[in-house]
C-alpha positions as CSV (number, residue, x, y, z in Angstrom):
1,M,59.5,12.8,18.1
2,A,62.4,10.5,17.5
3,G,62.8,7.8,14.7
4,K,65.1,6.5,12.3
5,Q,65.3,8.6,9.0
6,E,65.9,5.8,6.6
7,F,63.0,5.2,4.2
8,L,62.8,2.3,2.3
9,S,60.0,-0.2,3.5
10,P,59.0,1.1,6.7
11,E,57.8,-1.3,9.5
12,I,57.2,0.0,13.1
13,V,58.5,-2.4,15.5
14,N,58.2,-0.5,18.7
15,R,56.1,2.6,20.0
16,G,56.3,4.4,23.4
17,V,57.8,7.3,25.2
18,E,61.7,8.1,25.4
19,G,62.8,7.7,28.9
20,S,66.3,9.3,28.5
21,G,68.3,11.4,26.2
22,P,67.8,14.6,24.4
23,Y,64.1,13.5,23.4
24,T,63.0,12.5,27.1
25,G,59.1,12.5,27.3
26,S,58.5,12.5,23.6
27,L,56.8,10.0,21.5
28,S,58.8,7.8,19.5
29,F,58.7,5.1,16.8
30,S,61.1,2.8,15.0
31,V,61.3,2.0,11.5
32,R,62.9,-1.4,10.7
33,V,64.5,-0.9,7.2
34,R,63.7,-3.8,4.9
35,R,65.7,-4.5,1.7
36,G,64.8,-2.2,-1.2
37,M,64.1,-2.9,-4.9
38,P,66.6,-5.4,-6.1
39,D,69.0,-4.5,-8.9
40,F,67.1,-6.6,-11.3
41,L,68.8,-5.9,-14.4
42,N,71.9,-7.3,-13.3
43,S,70.2,-10.9,-13.3
44,V,68.3,-12.2,-16.3
45,N,66.1,-15.4,-16.1
46,L,66.4,-16.9,-19.6
47,K,62.9,-18.4,-19.2
48,Y,61.2,-15.1,-19.7
49,V,63.3,-14.1,-22.4
50,K,62.1,-17.1,-24.2
51,L,58.7,-16.3,-23.2
52,G,58.9,-12.9,-25.0
53,Y,60.1,-14.5,-28.2
54,H,57.1,-16.9,-27.9
55,Y,54.7,-14.0,-27.9
56,L,56.9,-12.3,-30.8
57,V,56.4,-15.4,-33.1
58,S,52.8,-16.5,-32.2
59,H,51.6,-13.1,-32.7
60,G,53.8,-12.3,-35.9
61,L,53.8,-15.9,-37.8
62,Y,50.0,-15.0,-39.2
63,F,51.2,-12.0,-40.7
64,F,54.0,-13.4,-42.4
65,T,52.3,-16.4,-43.9
66,V,49.1,-14.8,-45.4
67,P,51.3,-12.2,-47.3
68,I,53.4,-14.6,-48.8
69,L,50.7,-16.7,-49.9
70,V,49.4,-13.7,-51.8
71,L,52.6,-12.9,-53.2
72,I,53.0,-16.5,-54.6
73,F,49.6,-16.4,-56.1
74,A,50.1,-13.1,-57.8
75,A,53.5,-14.0,-59.3
76,E,51.9,-17.1,-60.9
77,I,49.0,-15.1,-62.3
78,G,51.6,-12.3,-63.5
79,K,53.0,-15.1,-65.8
80,L,49.7,-15.3,-67.6
81,T,48.4,-13.4,-70.6
82,L,45.0,-13.0,-72.0
83,G,45.8,-15.6,-74.4
84,D,47.0,-18.1,-72.0
85,V,43.6,-17.8,-70.0
86,G,41.9,-18.8,-73.2
87,S,44.1,-21.4,-74.5
88,R,45.5,-23.0,-71.4
89,Y,42.5,-22.7,-69.0
90,D,39.0,-23.4,-69.0
91,T,36.2,-21.6,-67.0
92,T,36.3,-23.9,-64.1
93,D,40.1,-23.3,-63.6
94,V,39.5,-19.6,-63.8
95,V,36.5,-19.5,-61.2
96,F,38.8,-21.9,-58.9
97,A,41.8,-19.4,-59.1
98,S,39.6,-16.3,-58.6
99,G,37.7,-18.1,-55.5
100,L,41.1,-18.8,-54.2
101,L,42.2,-15.1,-54.3
102,V,39.0,-14.1,-52.7
103,L,39.3,-16.6,-49.9
104,I,42.9,-15.5,-49.2
105,V,41.9,-11.9,-49.3
106,Y,39.0,-12.6,-46.6
107,V,41.2,-14.6,-44.5
108,Y,43.8,-11.8,-44.2
109,H,41.0,-8.9,-44.1
110,D,38.6,-10.4,-41.8
111,L,40.1,-13.4,-40.0
112,S,43.3,-11.8,-39.0
113,P,43.7,-10.3,-35.6
114,R,42.5,-6.8,-35.6
115,S,44.4,-3.9,-34.2
116,T,43.2,-2.2,-31.0
117,Y,42.8,1.6,-31.1
118,L,42.1,4.1,-28.4
119,L,40.1,6.8,-29.9
120,D,40.3,8.9,-26.8
121,F,40.5,8.9,-22.9
122,A,39.4,11.4,-20.2
123,C,40.5,11.9,-16.5
124,Y,38.4,13.5,-13.6
125,R,39.4,16.2,-11.7
126,P,37.4,17.0,-8.7
127,P,36.5,20.6,-7.6
128,K,38.8,22.9,-6.1
129,E,37.0,22.7,-2.9
130,L,38.3,19.2,-2.4
131,K,41.9,20.3,-2.7
132,I,43.8,19.2,0.3
133,T,47.4,20.4,1.4
134,K,49.7,18.1,3.7
135,S,49.3,20.3,6.8
136,E,45.5,20.2,6.3
137,F,45.5,16.6,6.1
138,I,47.5,16.3,9.3
139,E,45.1,18.8,11.2
140,L,42.0,17.0,10.1
141,G,43.6,13.7,11.1
142,K,43.9,15.2,14.5
143,K,40.9,16.5,15.0
144,S,39.0,13.4,13.8
145,G,40.0,11.5,16.9
146,N,40.8,8.4,15.1
147,F,44.7,8.5,15.5
148,N,47.0,8.5,18.5
149,D,50.2,10.8,18.5
150,A,52.2,8.0,17.1
151,A,49.9,7.5,13.9
152,I,49.7,11.2,13.4
153,D,53.5,11.5,13.6
154,F,54.0,8.5,11.2
155,Q,51.7,10.0,8.7
156,Q,53.2,13.3,9.0
157,W,56.8,11.8,8.1
158,V,55.6,9.9,5.2
159,L,53.6,12.7,3.7
160,K,57.0,14.9,4.0
161,N,58.6,12.1,2.0
162,S,55.9,11.1,-0.4
163,G,56.3,13.2,-3.5
164,I,52.7,14.5,-3.1
165,G,52.1,18.2,-3.2
166,D,49.6,20.4,-1.9
167,E,47.0,20.2,-4.7
168,S,45.7,16.7,-4.5
169,Y,41.7,15.7,-3.9
170,M,40.1,13.9,-1.1
171,P,36.5,13.8,0.5
172,R,36.5,15.1,3.7
173,S,33.9,12.7,5.1
174,V,36.8,10.4,6.0
175,F,38.0,12.9,8.6
176,V,34.7,13.4,10.5
177,P,34.9,12.4,14.0
178,G,33.3,8.9,14.8
179,K,32.2,8.7,11.1
180,K,31.7,5.3,9.5
181,I,31.6,5.7,6.0
182,T,28.4,4.2,4.3
183,L,27.9,2.4,1.0
184,K,25.6,5.5,0.0
185,E,28.7,7.7,0.5
186,G,31.0,5.2,-1.4
187,R,28.4,5.1,-4.5
188,E,28.2,8.8,-4.5
189,E,31.9,9.2,-4.6
190,A,32.0,6.4,-7.6
191,A,29.3,8.3,-9.4
192,T,31.0,11.6,-9.0
193,V,34.4,10.5,-10.2
194,M,33.2,7.8,-12.9
195,F,30.5,9.8,-14.5
196,G,32.7,13.1,-14.5
197,A,35.3,11.2,-16.7
198,I,32.7,9.5,-18.9
199,D,31.1,12.7,-19.8
200,D,34.1,14.3,-20.8
201,L,35.1,11.1,-23.0
202,L,31.6,11.0,-24.8
203,A,31.8,14.9,-25.4
204,A,35.3,14.5,-26.9
205,T,34.5,11.6,-29.1
206,R,30.9,12.2,-29.7
207,V,30.1,8.6,-29.5
208,R,26.6,7.8,-28.6
209,P,25.8,5.7,-25.5
210,K,23.9,3.2,-27.4
211,D,26.9,2.4,-30.0
212,I,28.8,1.1,-26.8
213,R,28.4,-2.6,-26.6
214,I,31.3,-3.5,-24.2
215,L,31.7,-2.0,-20.7
216,I,34.4,-2.8,-18.2
217,V,34.8,-0.9,-14.9
218,N,37.7,-1.8,-12.5
219,C,37.6,-0.6,-8.7
220,G,39.8,-2.4,-6.1
221,I,38.0,-2.0,-2.8
222,L,34.4,-1.0,-3.4
223,N,32.4,-3.6,-4.7
224,T,28.5,-3.2,-4.5
225,T,25.1,-4.8,-5.5
226,P,24.1,-3.7,-7.9
227,S,27.8,-3.4,-9.3
228,L,29.5,-0.1,-10.5
229,S,29.4,-1.2,-14.2
230,A,25.6,-1.4,-13.5
231,M,25.5,2.1,-12.2
232,V,27.1,3.4,-15.3
233,I,24.6,1.3,-17.4
234,N,21.8,2.6,-15.4
235,H,23.1,6.2,-15.6
236,Y,23.6,6.4,-19.4
237,K,21.0,4.1,-20.4
238,L,23.2,1.7,-22.4
239,R,21.8,-1.0,-24.5
240,Q,20.2,-4.2,-23.0
241,D,22.6,-6.6,-24.7
242,I,25.8,-4.7,-23.5
243,H,28.7,-7.1,-22.4
244,S,29.4,-5.8,-19.1
245,F,32.1,-6.7,-16.7
246,N,33.1,-5.4,-13.2
247,L,36.6,-6.1,-12.0
248,G,37.2,-6.1,-8.2
249,G,40.2,-6.5,-5.7
250,M,42.8,-6.3,-8.6
251,G,44.7,-3.3,-7.0
252,C,46.5,-0.5,-9.1
253,A,47.2,-2.9,-11.9
254,A,43.7,-3.6,-12.8
255,G,43.6,-0.7,-15.3
256,V,46.0,-2.7,-17.5
257,I,43.9,-6.0,-17.2
258,A,41.0,-4.1,-18.3
259,I,42.5,-3.0,-21.5
260,D,43.5,-6.6,-22.0
261,L,39.7,-7.8,-21.7
262,A,38.5,-5.1,-23.7
263,K,40.9,-6.0,-26.2
264,D,39.8,-9.7,-26.3
265,L,36.2,-9.0,-26.3
266,L,36.5,-6.6,-29.2
267,N,38.2,-9.2,-31.1
268,A,35.1,-11.7,-30.3
269,H,32.6,-8.7,-31.1
270,P,34.1,-6.6,-33.8
271,G,32.7,-3.3,-35.3
272,T,31.5,-2.0,-32.0
273,Y,32.8,0.3,-29.3
274,A,34.4,-0.9,-25.7
275,L,34.2,1.8,-22.7
276,V,36.7,0.9,-19.8
277,V,36.5,3.1,-16.6
278,S,39.4,2.9,-13.9
279,T,39.1,4.1,-10.5
280,E,39.6,3.6,-6.7
281,I,37.1,4.9,-4.1
282,V,39.1,6.7,-1.4
283,A,36.5,6.8,1.1
284,F,36.6,2.8,1.4
285,T,40.4,2.8,1.2
286,W,40.8,5.0,4.2
287,Y,41.8,3.3,7.5
288,A,41.0,4.9,10.9
289,G,43.3,3.3,13.3
290,N,46.7,3.2,14.4
291,D,48.3,0.0,12.9
292,I,51.3,1.7,10.9
293,D,51.3,-1.0,8.1
294,M,47.8,0.1,7.3
295,L,48.5,3.8,7.4
296,L,50.7,4.0,4.3
297,P,47.4,4.0,1.6
298,N,46.1,6.8,3.7
299,C,49.0,9.0,2.7
300,F,49.1,8.1,-0.8
301,F,45.7,7.4,-2.2
302,R,43.7,10.2,-3.8
303,M,40.6,10.8,-5.6
304,G,40.4,10.2,-9.2
305,A,39.1,8.2,-12.3
306,A,39.8,7.6,-16.0
307,A,37.5,6.6,-18.8
308,M,39.1,5.2,-22.4
309,L,37.2,4.5,-25.5
310,L,38.6,1.7,-27.6
311,S,37.5,0.0,-31.0
312,N,39.1,-2.4,-33.5
313,R,37.3,-1.1,-36.6
314,R,39.6,-0.3,-39.1
315,L,37.9,2.8,-40.2
316,D,38.5,4.2,-36.7
317,R,42.0,4.3,-37.2
318,W,42.0,7.7,-38.8
319,R,40.2,9.4,-35.8
320,S,41.9,7.3,-33.0
321,K,45.0,8.8,-30.9
322,Y,46.7,5.5,-30.4
323,E,47.1,2.1,-31.2
324,L,47.7,-0.8,-29.0
325,K,51.1,-2.4,-29.8
326,Q,52.1,-4.8,-27.2
327,L,50.5,-6.0,-23.8
328,V,52.3,-8.1,-21.4
329,R,50.9,-9.3,-17.8
330,T,53.0,-10.7,-15.0
331,H,51.3,-12.5,-11.9
332,K,53.5,-13.5,-8.8
333,G,50.5,-14.9,-7.0
334,M,52.0,-18.4,-6.6
335,D,54.5,-17.1,-4.4
336,S,53.2,-16.4,-0.7
337,R,55.3,-13.7,0.1
338,S,54.1,-11.7,-3.2
339,F,50.8,-12.8,-2.3
340,R,50.9,-11.0,1.3
341,C,52.8,-8.0,0.8
342,I,49.3,-5.9,0.0
343,H,46.2,-7.1,1.6
344,Q,43.1,-6.0,3.1
345,R,42.6,-7.0,6.7
346,E,40.9,-5.9,10.0
347,D,42.9,-4.6,12.7
348,C,42.3,-5.7,16.4
349,Q,39.6,-3.3,16.6
350,G,37.7,-4.6,13.7
351,R,38.7,-1.5,11.3
352,K,39.4,-2.4,7.9
353,G,42.4,-1.3,5.9
354,L,45.0,-2.1,3.4
355,S,48.1,-3.6,5.0
356,V,51.3,-3.2,3.3
357,N,54.3,-4.9,4.6
358,G,58.0,-4.6,4.3
359,D,58.7,-6.9,1.5
360,L,56.9,-4.8,-1.1
361,L,59.8,-3.1,-2.7
362,E,61.6,-6.3,-3.1
363,V,58.6,-8.3,-4.3
364,G,57.9,-5.7,-6.8
365,G,61.1,-5.5,-8.3
366,E,61.1,-9.3,-8.7
367,A,57.6,-8.8,-10.7
368,L,58.9,-6.0,-12.6
369,K,62.1,-8.2,-13.7
370,T,60.0,-10.7,-14.9
371,N,57.8,-8.5,-16.9
372,I,60.3,-6.4,-18.6
373,T,62.5,-9.4,-19.4
374,T,59.3,-10.8,-21.4
375,L,58.6,-7.4,-22.9
376,G,62.0,-6.8,-24.1
377,P,62.0,-9.1,-27.3
378,L,58.8,-7.6,-28.5
379,V,60.0,-3.9,-28.4
380,L,63.8,-3.4,-28.2
381,P,65.6,-3.1,-31.5
382,V,67.1,-5.8,-33.2
383,S,70.5,-4.2,-32.8
384,E,70.0,-3.7,-29.2
385,Q,69.0,-7.7,-28.7
386,L,71.9,-8.9,-30.5
387,I,74.3,-6.8,-28.2
388,F,72.4,-8.3,-25.2
389,F,72.7,-11.9,-26.3
390,K,76.3,-11.5,-27.2
391,A,77.1,-10.3,-23.8
392,L,74.9,-12.9,-22.5
393,L,76.5,-15.7,-24.3
394,F,80.2,-14.4,-23.9
395,K,79.9,-12.9,-20.6
396,K,83.0,-13.0,-18.2
397,R,82.6,-13.8,-14.5
398,K,83.7,-10.3,-13.3
399,T,82.1,-8.2,-15.7
400,K,78.8,-6.5,-15.3
401,P,75.9,-8.0,-17.4
402,Y,75.1,-5.9,-20.3
403,I,71.8,-3.8,-19.8
404,P,69.4,-3.2,-22.5
405,D,68.8,0.3,-23.1
406,Y,64.9,0.5,-23.0
407,K,65.1,4.3,-23.8
408,L,65.5,2.9,-27.6
409,A,62.3,1.4,-27.3
410,F,60.0,4.3,-26.0
411,E,59.7,8.2,-26.4
412,H,57.6,8.2,-23.2
413,V,57.3,6.1,-20.1
414,C,54.3,6.2,-17.6
415,I,55.1,4.4,-14.5
416,L,52.3,4.2,-11.8
417,A,52.8,7.1,-9.6
418,S,52.6,5.3,-6.5
419,S,55.3,7.1,-4.2
420,K,58.4,9.1,-4.6
421,R,60.5,6.0,-3.3
422,V,59.2,3.6,-5.8
423,L,59.9,6.1,-8.7
424,D,63.4,6.6,-7.7
425,E,64.2,3.1,-7.2
426,L,62.5,2.3,-10.8
427,Q,64.4,5.4,-12.3
428,K,67.8,4.2,-10.9
429,N,67.1,0.4,-12.3
430,L,65.8,1.2,-15.6
431,E,68.4,4.0,-16.0
432,L,66.0,6.5,-16.9
433,T,66.5,10.2,-17.4
434,E,64.4,13.0,-15.8
435,E,62.5,13.6,-18.9
436,Y,61.2,10.0,-18.8
437,M,60.2,10.3,-15.2
438,E,58.6,13.7,-15.8
439,A,54.9,12.6,-16.4
440,S,55.0,10.5,-13.4
441,R,56.8,12.6,-10.8
442,R,54.4,15.4,-12.0
443,T,51.3,13.5,-11.3
444,L,52.3,11.9,-8.1
445,E,52.9,15.6,-7.0
446,R,49.7,17.2,-8.4
447,F,47.0,14.2,-8.0
448,G,48.8,11.8,-5.9
449,N,48.3,8.2,-6.6
450,T,44.9,7.4,-8.2
451,S,45.5,3.8,-8.2
452,S,44.6,2.3,-11.8
453,S,43.7,5.7,-13.3
454,S,47.3,7.2,-12.5
455,V,48.9,6.2,-15.9
456,W,46.3,7.8,-17.6
457,Y,46.7,11.2,-15.7
458,E,50.3,10.9,-16.8
459,L,49.5,10.2,-20.5
460,A,47.1,13.3,-20.3
461,Y,50.2,15.5,-18.8
462,L,52.4,14.4,-21.8
463,E,49.4,15.5,-24.2
464,A,48.6,18.8,-22.5
465,N,52.3,19.8,-22.7
466,G,52.5,18.7,-26.5
467,K,54.9,15.9,-26.0
468,I,53.2,13.3,-28.2
469,K,54.3,13.3,-31.7
470,G,53.1,11.0,-34.4
471,G,54.7,7.6,-34.3
472,D,55.7,8.1,-30.5
473,R,55.6,4.8,-28.4
474,V,54.2,5.1,-24.9
475,W,55.2,2.5,-22.1
476,Q,52.4,2.5,-19.5
477,L,53.7,0.3,-16.6
478,A,51.3,-0.5,-13.6
479,F,52.0,-2.9,-10.5
480,G,49.4,-4.0,-7.5
481,S,48.3,-6.4,-5.2
482,G,48.3,-10.2,-6.0
483,F,51.3,-9.5,-6.8
484,K,51.0,-8.0,-10.6
485,C,53.1,-6.1,-12.7
486,N,51.3,-5.1,-16.4
487,S,52.8,-3.4,-19.3
488,V,50.9,-1.8,-22.5
489,V,52.5,-0.2,-25.2
490,W,50.8,2.6,-27.3
491,K,51.8,4.1,-30.7
492,A,50.7,7.6,-31.5
493,L,48.8,7.5,-34.8
494,R,49.2,11.2,-35.3
495,S,50.6,14.4,-33.1
496,V,48.2,15.2,-30.3
497,G,47.5,18.8,-29.8
498,R,46.7,20.7,-26.5
499,P,43.2,18.9,-25.8
500,K,40.3,21.3,-24.9
501,R,39.4,19.0,-21.8
502,S,42.4,17.7,-19.6
503,P,42.9,17.6,-15.8
504,W,45.9,19.8,-16.3
505,I,44.3,22.7,-18.0
506,G,42.4,25.2,-16.3
507,D,40.5,24.9,-12.6
508,P,36.9,23.3,-12.5
509,A,34.3,25.9,-11.7
């Protein structure tokens, strides 16, 4: 096999047999190297900085206004004595003043935006018989008869550089010669991973299924009738007036979108629980053909699912692990290049798969630049923002722009474990240390890319290793087709001890 060794965003431009040279008679493929992720922190669009401050002001104005009114009222009341109440004010004035105070307290307590709490979450770990090594992956791929030699060589090459280890999980049905995955098998895989995660979550929180009034399930490729959310309702016999939503076709970034939807629904229906389930069904992302741009998802996607239980009841703060602090979503779908960089299509033989073109890293970098520029004013310390603006306003032409230190905003970072190359690029551009990248790299190595649930396996890694302390801020960053880049920031309400149930602890029976 002969081929170029650079690996940015590969695109096969020719295939054939070497006719001369040291590789005469061997299969070859040529990789066209596209531009990698831009050095996005060296260019700042002030429009997105302004958008971040707009979020900050619009969300914070309410909390400043009402306490000021309360302080003014208290100051006026404090000037009064019992004699003043009897001599200067009649009963009507006292009743009016008391009513105003009650109204202010009511507005602040019941009408102000409630905090969203994450009681707990759980990640599914498949049984050990579904573990697959990289060498076994290639051998089964050869035996399946679905791939020509060039496709096998390419997958072997990608796996070698993927960052995935030899303990991730895959259904063996995708390798069966001549096998066409049916809806029945897709539903069975979905039931296995989703119910496994939900069972662990309900056991940890001891919340009764009938107390759940909001259900959101996200899965990119597999969308059935009845829906996956209906499968959950049927299995757990959830209440008939449940608010159920099924998100499809939204890729790896859908997990944060589901959290955002749950937050809004909890504000509309306070005093209840929201169950969010994030997964991807590997059997339905599998491509059994030879188009190189459709083979990359085969190499990275692995089985997994995560279930999260959220609440905005104030009493639940004392038993919750995390509080939702910020959530910023960025969508670049208006740009045609971003829209097309990841899409599902059919090859010339009618076989479906996910096509990933060479623009992915550059498109992803632009989306990430927009997202973190908007997020910055919400999370960076004031001192860091002042230095940034000073450098921005008085910068010299030949000097490098000041890059805000995002490490000052978070104690932990969970970046979607998509591939080693993407993690390397993000680490370089965000100037993150290996400690910040540890959870993402270990998750990619151990579980592969589990799509929208990946950032939860990373948070589970931090918990299992005793890294979460009270007050720590965790940044979950996910990106996916569309093209989307989404951020969510959690604050730990307490130190999290080693959990009893974790995909990182022990081996399943």
